[in-house]
C-alpha positions in Angstrom: -64.9 148.9 205.5 -66.5 151.5 203.6 -67.0 154.6 205.8 -64.3 157.1 204.2 -63.4 158.1 208.1 -63.6 154.3 209.5 -61.0 153.6 206.3 -58.4 156.0 207.6 -58.9 155.6 211.3 -57.8 152.0 210.5 -54.9 153.6 208.3 -53.9 155.7 211.0 -54.0 152.5 213.5 -52.3 150.6 211.1 -49.5 152.8 210.9 -49.6 154.5 214.2 -48.9 150.5 216.0 -46.2 149.4 213.7 -42.8 150.9 213.0 -42.8 149.6 209.3 -46.3 148.8 207.4 -46.0 147.9 203.8 -49.0 148.6 201.6 -48.5 146.1 198.5 -50.4 143.7 196.2 -50.0 140.4 198.2 -48.6 139.0 201.0 -44.4 139.3 201.8 -45.1 135.3 201.0 -46.4 136.1 197.7 -46.0 139.4 196.1 -48.1 140.2 193.1 -46.4 142.8 191.3 -42.6 143.5 191.1 -42.1 146.8 193.0 -43.9 144.6 196.1 -41.4 141.6 195.7 -38.4 144.3 195.7 -39.6 146.2 198.8 -40.0 142.5 200.4 -37.2 141.9 199.6 -35.2 144.6 200.6 -36.4 144.8 203.9 -36.2 140.8 204.8 -32.5 141.5 203.9 -31.9 143.8 206.1 -33.8 142.5 208.7 -36.3 144.9 209.1 -39.2 143.4 210.8 -42.9 144.7 208.8 -46.7 144.4 208.7 -47.7 143.8 205.1 -51.5 144.4 204.1 -52.4 143.5 200.5 -54.4 146.0 199.3 -55.7 143.6 196.7 -58.1 142.3 199.7 -60.0 145.7 200.5 -60.8 148.6 197.6 -61.8 150.9 200.2 -58.3 150.4 201.9 -56.8 150.5 198.5 -58.8 154.1 197.8 -57.8 155.1 201.4 -54.2 155.2 200.8 -54.5 156.9 197.8 -56.9 159.6 199.4 
C-alpha cells in the first residue's frame, strides 16, 4: 500500500468492519512492545474480541495511522 488515500480508505474499512481494532507492534500472540502486550492482556482478560494489526509489517499503514 503506498497511495495515501488508499491507506486511509483501508484504515476506515478496518475500523468500520471490526468492533475493536488494535494497531500494535507485533501480533496478539507475539507482541513486540510492552504497551502492545499490556493492551492484548487487558482485552483478553476482559474477553473482548479484537482484530490485531501489526504496524511493523507495513510502513505506509503505520504512517497512515499517524496522519
